[in-house]
PDB file of N, CA, C, O and CB in Angstrom:
ATOM      1  N   MET A   1     -38.248  16.770  -9.505  1.00  0.00           N
ATOM      2  CA  MET A   1     -37.947  15.588  -8.728  1.00  0.00           C
ATOM      3  C   MET A   1     -36.457  15.328  -8.790  1.00  0.00           C
ATOM      4  O   MET A   1     -35.837  15.408  -9.851  1.00  0.00           O
ATOM      5  CB  MET A   1     -38.741  14.371  -9.232  1.00  0.00           C
ATOM      6  N   LYS A   2     -35.883  15.010  -7.611  1.00  0.00           N
ATOM      7  CA  LYS A   2     -34.443  14.774  -7.531  1.00  0.00           C
ATOM      8  C   LYS A   2     -34.089  13.404  -8.059  1.00  0.00           C
ATOM      9  O   LYS A   2     -34.768  12.429  -7.737  1.00  0.00           O
ATOM     10  CB  LYS A   2     -33.953  14.921  -6.099  1.00  0.00           C
ATOM     11  N   SER A   3     -33.049  13.302  -8.858  1.00  0.00           N
ATOM     12  CA  SER A   3     -32.630  11.973  -9.367  1.00  0.00           C
ATOM     13  C   SER A   3     -31.829  11.256  -8.307  1.00  0.00           C
ATOM     14  O   SER A   3     -31.120  11.873  -7.512  1.00  0.00           O
ATOM     15  CB  SER A   3     -31.791  12.102 -10.676  1.00  0.00           C
ATOM     16  N   ILE A   4     -31.956   9.934  -8.307  1.00  0.00           N
ATOM     17  CA  ILE A   4     -31.240   9.112  -7.370  1.00  0.00           C
ATOM     18  C   ILE A   4     -29.960   8.629  -8.054  1.00  0.00           C
ATOM     19  O   ILE A   4     -29.997   8.000  -9.112  1.00  0.00           O
ATOM     20  CB  ILE A   4     -32.117   7.923  -6.879  1.00  0.00           C
ATOM     21  N   LYS A   5     -28.848   8.936  -7.429  1.00  0.00           N
ATOM     22  CA  LYS A   5     -27.539   8.558  -7.937  1.00  0.00           C
ATOM     23  C   LYS A   5     -27.247   7.088  -7.600  1.00  0.00           C
ATOM     24  O   LYS A   5     -27.454   6.640  -6.472  1.00  0.00           O
ATOM     25  CB  LYS A   5     -26.444   9.482  -7.352  1.00  0.00           C
ATOM     26  N   LYS A   6     -26.768   6.362  -8.596  1.00  0.00           N
ATOM     27  CA  LYS A   6     -26.468   4.937  -8.405  1.00  0.00           C
ATOM     28  C   LYS A   6     -25.212   4.831  -7.546  1.00  0.00           C
ATOM     29  O   LYS A   6     -24.247   5.570  -7.741  1.00  0.00           O
ATOM     30  CB  LYS A   6     -26.274   4.196  -9.786  1.00  0.00           C
ATOM     31  N   ASP A   7     -25.239   3.883  -6.572  1.00  0.00           N
ATOM     32  CA  ASP A   7     -24.106   3.661  -5.707  1.00  0.00           C
ATOM     33  C   ASP A   7     -22.979   2.985  -6.541  1.00  0.00           C
ATOM     34  O   ASP A   7     -23.170   1.908  -7.106  1.00  0.00           O
ATOM     35  CB  ASP A   7     -24.520   2.783  -4.464  1.00  0.00           C
ATOM     36  N   PRO A   8     -21.793   3.660  -6.596  1.00  0.00           N
ATOM     37  CA  PRO A   8     -20.731   3.140  -7.450  1.00  0.00           C
ATOM     38  C   PRO A   8     -20.137   1.813  -7.028  1.00  0.00           C
ATOM     39  O   PRO A   8     -19.457   1.176  -7.832  1.00  0.00           O
ATOM     40  CB  PRO A   8     -19.660   4.119  -7.523  1.00  0.00           C
ATOM     41  N   CYS A   9     -20.363   1.367  -5.796  1.00  0.00           N
ATOM     42  CA  CYS A   9     -19.775   0.125  -5.340  1.00  0.00           C
ATOM     43  C   CYS A   9     -20.818  -0.965  -5.086  1.00  0.00           C
ATOM     44  O   CYS A   9     -20.477  -2.033  -4.578  1.00  0.00           O
ATOM     45  CB  CYS A   9     -18.982   0.373  -4.090  1.00  0.00           C
ATOM     46  N   LYS A  10     -22.065  -0.716  -5.425  1.00  0.00           N
ATOM     47  CA  LYS A  10     -23.118  -1.701  -5.197  1.00  0.00           C
ATOM     48  C   LYS A  10     -22.866  -3.018  -5.890  1.00  0.00           C
ATOM     49  O   LYS A  10     -23.101  -4.083  -5.319  1.00  0.00           O
ATOM     50  CB  LYS A  10     -24.424  -1.156  -5.646  1.00  0.00           C
ATOM     51  N   LEU A  11     -22.381  -2.950  -7.135  1.00  0.00           N
ATOM     52  CA  LEU A  11     -22.095  -4.160  -7.889  1.00  0.00           C
ATOM     53  C   LEU A  11     -21.113  -5.090  -7.124  1.00  0.00           C
ATOM     54  O   LEU A  11     -21.301  -6.306  -7.076  1.00  0.00           O
ATOM     55  CB  LEU A  11     -21.516  -3.786  -9.270  1.00  0.00           C
ATOM     56  N   TYR A  12     -20.096  -4.499  -6.550  1.00  0.00           N
ATOM     57  CA  TYR A  12     -19.068  -5.242  -5.804  1.00  0.00           C
ATOM     58  C   TYR A  12     -19.691  -5.855  -4.536  1.00  0.00           C
ATOM     59  O   TYR A  12     -19.411  -6.999  -4.179  1.00  0.00           O
ATOM     60  CB  TYR A  12     -17.865  -4.301  -5.429  1.00  0.00           C
ATOM     61  N   ALA A  13     -20.534  -5.068  -3.875  1.00  0.00           N
ATOM     62  CA  ALA A  13     -21.177  -5.585  -2.673  1.00  0.00           C
ATOM     63  C   ALA A  13     -22.074  -6.776  -2.990  1.00  0.00           C
ATOM     64  O   ALA A  13     -22.129  -7.723  -2.205  1.00  0.00           O
ATOM     65  CB  ALA A  13     -21.985  -4.489  -1.995  1.00  0.00           C
ATOM     66  N   CYS A  14     -22.776  -6.752  -4.115  1.00  0.00           N
ATOM     67  CA  CYS A  14     -23.621  -7.857  -4.537  1.00  0.00           C
ATOM     68  C   CYS A  14     -22.738  -9.068  -4.845  1.00  0.00           C
ATOM     69  O   CYS A  14     -23.090 -10.195  -4.497  1.00  0.00           O
ATOM     70  CB  CYS A  14     -24.479  -7.462  -5.775  1.00  0.00           C
ATOM     71  N   ARG A  15     -21.620  -8.847  -5.481  1.00  0.00           N
ATOM     72  CA  ARG A  15     -20.697  -9.979  -5.802  1.00  0.00           C
ATOM     73  C   ARG A  15     -20.174 -10.635  -4.553  1.00  0.00           C
ATOM     74  O   ARG A  15     -20.033 -11.857  -4.512  1.00  0.00           O
ATOM     75  CB  ARG A  15     -19.509  -9.498  -6.652  1.00  0.00           C
ATOM     76  N   ILE A  16     -19.869  -9.824  -3.491  1.00  0.00           N
ATOM     77  CA  ILE A  16     -19.419 -10.392  -2.223  1.00  0.00           C
ATOM     78  C   ILE A  16     -20.547 -11.288  -1.620  1.00  0.00           C
ATOM     79  O   ILE A  16     -20.283 -12.405  -1.175  1.00  0.00           O
ATOM     80  CB  ILE A  16     -19.015  -9.239  -1.221  1.00  0.00           C
ATOM     81  N   GLN A  17     -21.781 -10.784  -1.614  1.00  0.00           N
ATOM     82  CA  GLN A  17     -22.853 -11.542  -1.017  1.00  0.00           C
ATOM     83  C   GLN A  17     -23.061 -12.865  -1.768  1.00  0.00           C
ATOM     84  O   GLN A  17     -23.269 -13.912  -1.155  1.00  0.00           O
ATOM     85  CB  GLN A  17     -24.141 -10.716  -1.007  1.00  0.00           C
ATOM     86  N   LYS A  18     -23.001 -12.797  -3.098  1.00  0.00           N
ATOM     87  CA  LYS A  18     -23.155 -14.019  -3.921  1.00  0.00           C
ATOM     88  C   LYS A  18     -22.025 -15.025  -3.641  1.00  0.00           C
ATOM     89  O   LYS A  18     -22.257 -16.226  -3.503  1.00  0.00           O
ATOM     90  CB  LYS A  18     -23.171 -13.653  -5.434  1.00  0.00           C
ATOM     91  N   CYS A  19     -20.835 -14.509  -3.565  1.00  0.00           N
ATOM     92  CA  CYS A  19     -19.662 -15.374  -3.357  1.00  0.00           C
ATOM     93  C   CYS A  19     -19.758 -16.028  -1.943  1.00  0.00           C
ATOM     94  O   CYS A  19     -19.519 -17.227  -1.799  1.00  0.00           O
ATOM     95  CB  CYS A  19     -18.312 -14.534  -3.507  1.00  0.00           C
ATOM     96  N   LEU A  20     -20.097 -15.254  -0.947  1.00  0.00           N
ATOM     97  CA  LEU A  20     -20.179 -15.753   0.409  1.00  0.00           C
ATOM     98  C   LEU A  20     -21.296 -16.873   0.480  1.00  0.00           C
ATOM     99  O   LEU A  20     -21.095 -17.924   1.088  1.00  0.00           O
ATOM    100  CB  LEU A  20     -20.486 -14.551   1.412  1.00  0.00           C
ATOM    101  N   LYS A  21     -22.420 -16.608  -0.137  1.00  0.00           N
ATOM    102  CA  LYS A  21     -23.501 -17.567  -0.141  1.00  0.00           C
ATOM    103  C   LYS A  21     -23.071 -18.856  -0.834  1.00  0.00           C
ATOM    104  O   LYS A  21     -23.359 -19.947  -0.343  1.00  0.00           O
ATOM    105  CB  LYS A  21     -24.733 -16.977  -0.820  1.00  0.00           C
ATOM    106  N   GLU A  22     -22.401 -18.742  -1.944  1.00  0.00           N
ATOM    107  CA  GLU A  22     -21.941 -19.922  -2.706  1.00  0.00           C
ATOM    108  C   GLU A  22     -20.850 -20.734  -1.998  1.00  0.00           C
ATOM    109  O   GLU A  22     -20.677 -21.924  -2.261  1.00  0.00           O
ATOM    110  CB  GLU A  22     -21.421 -19.480  -4.055  1.00  0.00           C
ATOM    111  N   ASN A  23     -20.109 -20.059  -1.082  1.00  0.00           N
ATOM    112  CA  ASN A  23     -19.011 -20.673  -0.380  1.00  0.00           C
ATOM    113  C   ASN A  23     -19.278 -20.839   1.115  1.00  0.00           C
ATOM    114  O   ASN A  23     -18.351 -20.826   1.924  1.00  0.00           O
ATOM    115  CB  ASN A  23     -17.776 -19.867  -0.587  1.00  0.00           C
ATOM    116  N   LYS A  24     -20.515 -20.992   1.463  1.00  0.00           N
ATOM    117  CA  LYS A  24     -20.932 -21.207   2.851  1.00  0.00           C
ATOM    118  C   LYS A  24     -20.323 -20.188   3.821  1.00  0.00           C
ATOM    119  O   LYS A  24     -19.888 -20.517   4.925  1.00  0.00           O
ATOM    120  CB  LYS A  24     -20.552 -22.609   3.285  1.00  0.00           C
ATOM    121  N   PHE A  25     -20.314 -18.939   3.354  1.00  0.00           N
ATOM    122  CA  PHE A  25     -19.826 -17.784   4.157  1.00  0.00           C
ATOM    123  C   PHE A  25     -18.392 -17.874   4.607  1.00  0.00           C
ATOM    124  O   PHE A  25     -18.012 -17.334   5.646  1.00  0.00           O
ATOM    125  CB  PHE A  25     -20.668 -17.622   5.360  1.00  0.00           C
ATOM    126  N   ASN A  26     -17.573 -18.586   3.787  1.00  0.00           N
ATOM    127  CA  ASN A  26     -16.147 -18.659   4.046  1.00  0.00           C
ATOM    128  C   ASN A  26     -15.479 -17.463   3.370  1.00  0.00           C
ATOM    129  O   ASN A  26     -15.325 -17.437   2.149  1.00  0.00           O
ATOM    130  CB  ASN A  26     -15.546 -20.009   3.538  1.00  0.00           C
ATOM    131  N   GLU A  27     -15.081 -16.469   4.179  1.00  0.00           N
ATOM    132  CA  GLU A  27     -14.496 -15.218   3.621  1.00  0.00           C
ATOM    133  C   GLU A  27     -13.201 -15.489   2.888  1.00  0.00           C
ATOM    134  O   GLU A  27     -12.897 -14.780   1.929  1.00  0.00           O
ATOM    135  CB  GLU A  27     -14.242 -14.189   4.737  1.00  0.00           C
ATOM    136  N   GLU A  28     -12.423 -16.479   3.290  1.00  0.00           N
ATOM    137  CA  GLU A  28     -11.157 -16.755   2.615  1.00  0.00           C
ATOM    138  C   GLU A  28     -11.413 -17.126   1.139  1.00  0.00           C
ATOM    139  O   GLU A  28     -10.606 -16.798   0.269  1.00  0.00           O
ATOM    140  CB  GLU A  28     -10.391 -17.899   3.345  1.00  0.00           C
ATOM    141  N   SER A  29     -12.500 -17.789   0.871  1.00  0.00           N
ATOM    142  CA  SER A  29     -12.848 -18.188  -0.492  1.00  0.00           C
ATOM    143  C   SER A  29     -13.216 -16.991  -1.382  1.00  0.00           C
ATOM    144  O   SER A  29     -13.219 -17.085  -2.609  1.00  0.00           O
ATOM    145  CB  SER A  29     -14.005 -19.173  -0.457  1.00  0.00           C
ATOM    146  N   CYS A  30     -13.526 -15.868  -0.728  1.00  0.00           N
ATOM    147  CA  CYS A  30     -14.005 -14.668  -1.476  1.00  0.00           C
ATOM    148  C   CYS A  30     -13.029 -13.500  -1.372  1.00  0.00           C
ATOM    149  O   CYS A  30     -13.400 -12.351  -1.610  1.00  0.00           O
ATOM    150  CB  CYS A  30     -15.388 -14.222  -0.950  1.00  0.00           C
ATOM    151  N   LYS A  31     -11.807 -13.792  -1.022  1.00  0.00           N
ATOM    152  CA  LYS A  31     -10.820 -12.778  -0.861  1.00  0.00           C
ATOM    153  C   LYS A  31     -10.645 -11.868  -2.037  1.00  0.00           C
ATOM    154  O   LYS A  31     -10.530 -10.654  -1.870  1.00  0.00           O
ATOM    155  CB  LYS A  31      -9.573 -13.388  -0.553  1.00  0.00           C
ATOM    156  N   ASP A  32     -10.622 -12.428  -3.236  1.00  0.00           N
ATOM    157  CA  ASP A  32     -10.452 -11.618  -4.446  1.00  0.00           C
ATOM    158  C   ASP A  32     -11.603 -10.633  -4.648  1.00  0.00           C
ATOM    159  O   ASP A  32     -11.394  -9.483  -5.034  1.00  0.00           O
ATOM    160  CB  ASP A  32     -10.332 -12.523  -5.664  1.00  0.00           C
ATOM    161  N   VAL A  33     -12.791 -11.095  -4.387  1.00  0.00           N
ATOM    162  CA  VAL A  33     -14.014 -10.264  -4.553  1.00  0.00           C
ATOM    163  C   VAL A  33     -14.007  -9.149  -3.488  1.00  0.00           C
ATOM    164  O   VAL A  33     -14.364  -8.004  -3.766  1.00  0.00           O
ATOM    165  CB  VAL A  33     -15.337 -11.154  -4.425  1.00  0.00           C
ATOM    166  N   ILE A  34     -13.606  -9.500  -2.312  1.00  0.00           N
ATOM    167  CA  ILE A  34     -13.511  -8.520  -1.200  1.00  0.00           C
ATOM    168  C   ILE A  34     -12.463  -7.454  -1.511  1.00  0.00           C
ATOM    169  O   ILE A  34     -12.657  -6.271  -1.232  1.00  0.00           O
ATOM    170  CB  ILE A  34     -13.155  -9.236   0.140  1.00  0.00           C
ATOM    171  N   ASN A  35     -11.364  -7.892  -2.085  1.00  0.00           N
ATOM    172  CA  ASN A  35     -10.279  -6.953  -2.459  1.00  0.00           C
ATOM    173  C   ASN A  35     -10.758  -5.975  -3.543  1.00  0.00           C
ATOM    174  O   ASN A  35     -10.412  -4.793  -3.513  1.00  0.00           O
ATOM    175  CB  ASN A  35      -9.024  -7.738  -2.966  1.00  0.00           C
ATOM    176  N   GLU A  36     -11.551  -6.473  -4.495  1.00  0.00           N
ATOM    177  CA  GLU A  36     -12.126  -5.560  -5.533  1.00  0.00           C
ATOM    178  C   GLU A  36     -13.042  -4.550  -4.886  1.00  0.00           C
ATOM    179  O   GLU A  36     -13.048  -3.387  -5.290  1.00  0.00           O
ATOM    180  CB  GLU A  36     -12.913  -6.359  -6.621  1.00  0.00           C
ATOM    181  N   MET A  37     -13.823  -4.955  -3.887  1.00  0.00           N
ATOM    182  CA  MET A  37     -14.707  -4.015  -3.196  1.00  0.00           C
ATOM    183  C   MET A  37     -13.884  -2.996  -2.486  1.00  0.00           C
ATOM    184  O   MET A  37     -14.236  -1.817  -2.515  1.00  0.00           O
ATOM    185  CB  MET A  37     -15.633  -4.729  -2.212  1.00  0.00           C
ATOM    186  N   GLN A  38     -12.780  -3.384  -1.831  1.00  0.00           N
ATOM    187  CA  GLN A  38     -11.910  -2.445  -1.162  1.00  0.00           C
ATOM    188  C   GLN A  38     -11.369  -1.380  -2.124  1.00  0.00           C
ATOM    189  O   GLN A  38     -11.318  -0.193  -1.803  1.00  0.00           O
ATOM    190  CB  GLN A  38     -10.767  -3.186  -0.505  1.00  0.00           C
ATOM    191  N   LYS A  39     -10.968  -1.845  -3.314  1.00  0.00           N
ATOM    192  CA  LYS A  39     -10.463  -0.893  -4.305  1.00  0.00           C
ATOM    193  C   LYS A  39     -11.517   0.092  -4.673  1.00  0.00           C
ATOM    194  O   LYS A  39     -11.216   1.276  -4.823  1.00  0.00           O
ATOM    195  CB  LYS A  39      -9.972  -1.600  -5.543  1.00  0.00           C
ATOM    196  N   CYS A  40     -12.754  -0.342  -4.827  1.00  0.00           N
ATOM    197  CA  CYS A  40     -13.855   0.527  -5.158  1.00  0.00           C
ATOM    198  C   CYS A  40     -14.058   1.534  -4.026  1.00  0.00           C
ATOM    199  O   CYS A  40     -14.239   2.728  -4.261  1.00  0.00           O
ATOM    200  CB  CYS A  40     -15.139  -0.289  -5.415  1.00  0.00           C
ATOM    201  N   CYS A  41     -14.022   1.030  -2.810  1.00  0.00           N
ATOM    202  CA  CYS A  41     -14.219   1.906  -1.624  1.00  0.00           C
ATOM    203  C   CYS A  41     -13.079   2.906  -1.437  1.00  0.00           C
ATOM    204  O   CYS A  41     -13.280   4.009  -0.929  1.00  0.00           O
ATOM    205  CB  CYS A  41     -14.352   1.055  -0.356  1.00  0.00           C
ATOM    206  N   ASP A  42     -11.872   2.497  -1.859  1.00  0.00           N
ATOM    207  CA  ASP A  42     -10.749   3.416  -1.780  1.00  0.00           C
ATOM    208  C   ASP A  42     -11.005   4.625  -2.664  1.00  0.00           C
ATOM    209  O   ASP A  42     -10.572   5.733  -2.346  1.00  0.00           O
ATOM    210  CB  ASP A  42      -9.444   2.717  -2.187  1.00  0.00           C
ATOM    211  N   LYS A  43     -11.706   4.418  -3.773  1.00  0.00           N
ATOM    212  CA  LYS A  43     -11.997   5.475  -4.689  1.00  0.00           C
ATOM    213  C   LYS A  43     -13.277   6.235  -4.393  1.00  0.00           C
ATOM    214  O   LYS A  43     -13.336   7.452  -4.572  1.00  0.00           O
ATOM    215  CB  LYS A  43     -12.058   4.932  -6.028  1.00  0.00           C
ATOM    216  N   TRP A  44     -14.316   5.513  -3.935  1.00  0.00           N
ATOM    217  CA  TRP A  44     -15.657   6.066  -3.840  1.00  0.00           C
ATOM    218  C   TRP A  44     -16.222   6.076  -2.384  1.00  0.00           C
ATOM    219  O   TRP A  44     -17.437   6.162  -2.203  1.00  0.00           O
ATOM    220  CB  TRP A  44     -16.581   5.269  -4.747  1.00  0.00           C
ATOM    221  N   PHE A  45     -15.361   5.990  -1.372  1.00  0.00           N
ATOM    222  CA  PHE A  45     -15.807   5.813   0.028  1.00  0.00           C
ATOM    223  C   PHE A  45     -16.940   6.815   0.395  1.00  0.00           C
ATOM    224  O   PHE A  45     -17.967   6.427   0.952  1.00  0.00           O
ATOM    225  CB  PHE A  45     -14.592   6.001   1.002  1.00  0.00           C
ATOM    226  N   ASP A  46     -16.728   8.088   0.073  1.00  0.00           N
ATOM    227  CA  ASP A  46     -17.659   9.125   0.513  1.00  0.00           C
ATOM    228  C   ASP A  46     -18.989   9.106  -0.272  1.00  0.00           C
ATOM    229  O   ASP A  46     -19.986   9.665   0.185  1.00  0.00           O
ATOM    230  CB  ASP A  46     -17.001  10.491   0.373  1.00  0.00           C
ATOM    231  N   GLU A  47     -18.995   8.466  -1.442  1.00  0.00           N
ATOM    232  CA  GLU A  47     -20.212   8.439  -2.280  1.00  0.00           C
ATOM    233  C   GLU A  47     -20.948   7.123  -2.198  1.00  0.00           C
ATOM    234  O   GLU A  47     -22.057   7.017  -2.720  1.00  0.00           O
ATOM    235  CB  GLU A  47     -19.862   8.717  -3.722  1.00  0.00           C
ATOM    236  N   SER A  48     -20.380   6.125  -1.570  1.00  0.00           N
ATOM    237  CA  SER A  48     -20.995   4.771  -1.558  1.00  0.00           C
ATOM    238  C   SER A  48     -21.447   4.357  -0.140  1.00  0.00           C
ATOM    239  O   SER A  48     -20.650   4.270   0.794  1.00  0.00           O
ATOM    240  CB  SER A  48     -19.984   3.721  -2.110  1.00  0.00           C
ATOM    241  N   LEU A  49     -22.751   4.109  -0.032  1.00  0.00           N
ATOM    242  CA  LEU A  49     -23.249   3.583   1.267  1.00  0.00           C
ATOM    243  C   LEU A  49     -22.757   2.182   1.503  1.00  0.00           C
ATOM    244  O   LEU A  49     -22.660   1.756   2.654  1.00  0.00           O
ATOM    245  CB  LEU A  49     -24.784   3.602   1.320  1.00  0.00           C
ATOM    246  N   CYS A  50     -22.441   1.441   0.445  1.00  0.00           N
ATOM    247  CA  CYS A  50     -21.980   0.076   0.546  1.00  0.00           C
ATOM    248  C   CYS A  50     -20.616  -0.027   1.237  1.00  0.00           C
ATOM    249  O   CYS A  50     -20.239  -1.102   1.705  1.00  0.00           O
ATOM    250  CB  CYS A  50     -21.911  -0.537  -0.828  1.00  0.00           C
ATOM    251  N   CYS A  51     -19.895   1.055   1.302  1.00  0.00           N
ATOM    252  CA  CYS A  51     -18.550   1.071   1.881  1.00  0.00           C
ATOM    253  C   CYS A  51     -18.537   1.306   3.370  1.00  0.00           C
ATOM    254  O   CYS A  51     -17.464   1.430   3.961  1.00  0.00           O
ATOM    255  CB  CYS A  51     -17.729   2.116   1.221  1.00  0.00           C
ATOM    256  N   SER A  52     -19.697   1.372   3.998  1.00  0.00           N
ATOM    257  CA  SER A  52     -19.748   1.738   5.434  1.00  0.00           C
ATOM    258  C   SER A  52     -19.034   0.701   6.310  1.00  0.00           C
ATOM    259  O   SER A  52     -18.602   1.030   7.415  1.00  0.00           O
ATOM    260  CB  SER A  52     -21.217   1.885   5.897  1.00  0.00           C
ATOM    261  N   GLY A  53     -18.905  -0.530   5.843  1.00  0.00           N
ATOM    262  CA  GLY A  53     -18.212  -1.575   6.617  1.00  0.00           C
ATOM    263  C   GLY A  53     -16.706  -1.679   6.321  1.00  0.00           C
ATOM    264  O   GLY A  53     -16.010  -2.533   6.870  1.00  0.00           O
ATOM    265  N   PHE A  54     -16.242  -0.824   5.476  1.00  0.00           N
ATOM    266  CA  PHE A  54     -14.817  -0.828   5.057  1.00  0.00           C
ATOM    267  C   PHE A  54     -14.119   0.350   5.695  1.00  0.00           C
ATOM    268  O   PHE A  54     -14.751   1.337   6.072  1.00  0.00           O
ATOM    269  CB  PHE A  54     -14.671  -0.767   3.494  1.00  0.00           C
ATOM    270  N   LYS A  55     -12.792   0.235   5.815  1.00  0.00           N
ATOM    271  CA  LYS A  55     -12.006   1.369   6.357  1.00  0.00           C
ATOM    272  C   LYS A  55     -11.869   2.439   5.332  1.00  0.00           C
ATOM    273  O   LYS A  55     -11.660   2.188   4.145  1.00  0.00           O
ATOM    274  CB  LYS A  55     -10.618   0.923   6.819  1.00  0.00           C
ATOM    275  N   LYS A  56     -11.998   3.687   5.840  1.00  0.00           N
ATOM    276  CA  LYS A  56     -11.854   4.842   4.967  1.00  0.00           C
ATOM    277  C   LYS A  56     -10.373   4.924   4.554  1.00  0.00           C
ATOM    278  O   LYS A  56      -9.489   4.805   5.402  1.00  0.00           O
ATOM    279  CB  LYS A  56     -12.337   6.174   5.685  1.00  0.00           C
ATOM    280  N   PRO A  57     -10.103   5.126   3.257  1.00  0.00           N
ATOM    281  CA  PRO A  57      -8.718   5.213   2.835  1.00  0.00           C
ATOM    282  C   PRO A  57      -7.999   6.417   3.431  1.00  0.00           C
ATOM    283  O   PRO A  57      -8.607   7.458   3.677  1.00  0.00           O
ATOM    284  CB  PRO A  57      -8.648   5.268   1.339  1.00  0.00           C
ATOM    285  N   ALA A  58      -6.706   6.264   3.657  1.00  0.00           N
ATOM    286  CA  ALA A  58      -5.878   7.399   4.152  1.00  0.00           C
ATOM    287  C   ALA A  58      -5.853   8.493   3.161  1.00  0.00           C
ATOM    288  O   ALA A  58      -5.846   8.247   1.954  1.00  0.00           O
ATOM    289  CB  ALA A  58      -4.449   6.966   4.457  1.00  0.00           C
ATOM    290  N   GLN A  59      -5.840   9.716   3.643  1.00  0.00           N
ATOM    291  CA  GLN A  59      -5.763  10.874   2.757  1.00  0.00           C
ATOM    292  C   GLN A  59      -4.396  11.025   2.207  1.00  0.00           C
ATOM    293  O   GLN A  59      -3.411  10.855   2.925  1.00  0.00           O
ATOM    294  CB  GLN A  59      -6.165  12.129   3.466  1.00  0.00           C
ATOM    295  N   LYS A  60      -4.303  11.349   0.922  1.00  0.00           N
ATOM    296  CA  LYS A  60      -3.003  11.464   0.262  1.00  0.00           C
ATOM    297  C   LYS A  60      -2.563  12.908   0.247  1.00  0.00           C
ATOM    298  O   LYS A  60      -1.489  13.221  -0.266  1.00  0.00           O
ATOM    299  CB  LYS A  60      -3.057  10.906  -1.170  1.00  0.00           C
TER     300      LYS A  60
END
């Protein structure tokens, strides 16, 4: 049986959802959490399904 790999950015995606819910979906109030998610996606974009709504980082 194939093992399921944990999404490396799922934790950040959950934090964004929690923050948005607690702040009546005001994105400005969750800027720090969103920035953390972007950093995760910069590193794990190709491995994380949670990053599909974020821009793919430029190739170095």
